[in-house]
C-alpha positions, 0 to 999 in steps of 0.5 A: 476489546473482548466483547462485541461492538456496534459497527459505525456506519456514516453518510459519505462525507468529503475526503479530508486533506489532512488529519482532523484534530483529535475528537470523540465526534465524527468528521463533519461534511464539507466541499470534497478535497481532490485525491492526492496524486499517485505516488511515483518512485524513481531511480537512475544510475546515469545509463538506466532509469525506472519508475513506478507507481509505489503503492497498488492493489492486488489484480491491478496492473503495475506499470513500469517505465524506464529508458536506456541507451538507445542502442539497446533498441530491440532488446528485452527488458524483464522486470523482476521482483525480490523473493525473501523467502526463495532467496532470489529474483523472480521475473514479473513482466517482460517488456520490449525497448524501443528505438528511443531506449523507453520501455513500458512493461506491465505486471498483473500483480499476483502477490501482495508484500512490499517489494524490491523491484529492477528491471534487467536488460537481456544479456548482450552477445559477449557480455559478462552479465546482464544489466540491471536498473537500480531497484525500486520498492513497489507495495502490493496490498489486498483489497479489504472491507474496512471500518472505523471505530472510537466513540463509546469506546474510549476510556476502555482498555483494548484486547491488546492491552492499550487505553482507547483514545482519540489519538490512539493509531492502530487497527484492530484485526480478529487473527493478527498478533497484537503489535503486528505493524500493517500498511494501510492504503486508502485514497492515495494515503498509506500509513503503517500502524500496529495491531491494537485490539481485536475485531471487527465483529460485524458488517462482514469488515475485515479491518477496524481502523481506530479514529486517529488512523481513519483520520490521518487517511481521510477515512469516513465511512465503511469503505475499502482499503488495501491492507498488507503486513509491513513486514512481508 
């Protein structure tokens, strides 16, 4: 939408365990629902296993736990992320294999994006190549302030040429091209939605979620989210 719209700020309500039915009214309060457990990805080839949370915020510490044969105790493990722009693996963290073959590597996240990640066991003397674990997919989001909107705009046409309805899934952003897919993470929930409108224009917010997107995430008031372009 091309004209300035008011920011809708609500009193904090209970997070919803599931998307609410489409409605033009704000979600009702109630008993707080427990936040879902963080999603964890695991991979193993039978000799090398690795596990990590799939979602984290920029600046937070991502932890990679794994297990290799105990014969590798004392060797170094390097966690690497694939850099598509450079076309190569980049080291992000290191750890030492314990006596039982377990390791824990910590990465203080310094890049946003959706990454392929693996752990590489340091090459042993006489080995032909370093041994790498199976890959995991990890997303690092940029923290940002978000609002949500809908009531008062239903039936109008968004700046991206779509009809604003209670079921329109998407986000408004001031500069990203219409149709750009964005991964949004909030309170343990993650969804990928397109840019469908321009905004927000008030309250210092970076993103404006449509009603349907907000309900999918259990987002009921102005708050901080994690966001990143889904094609990064």
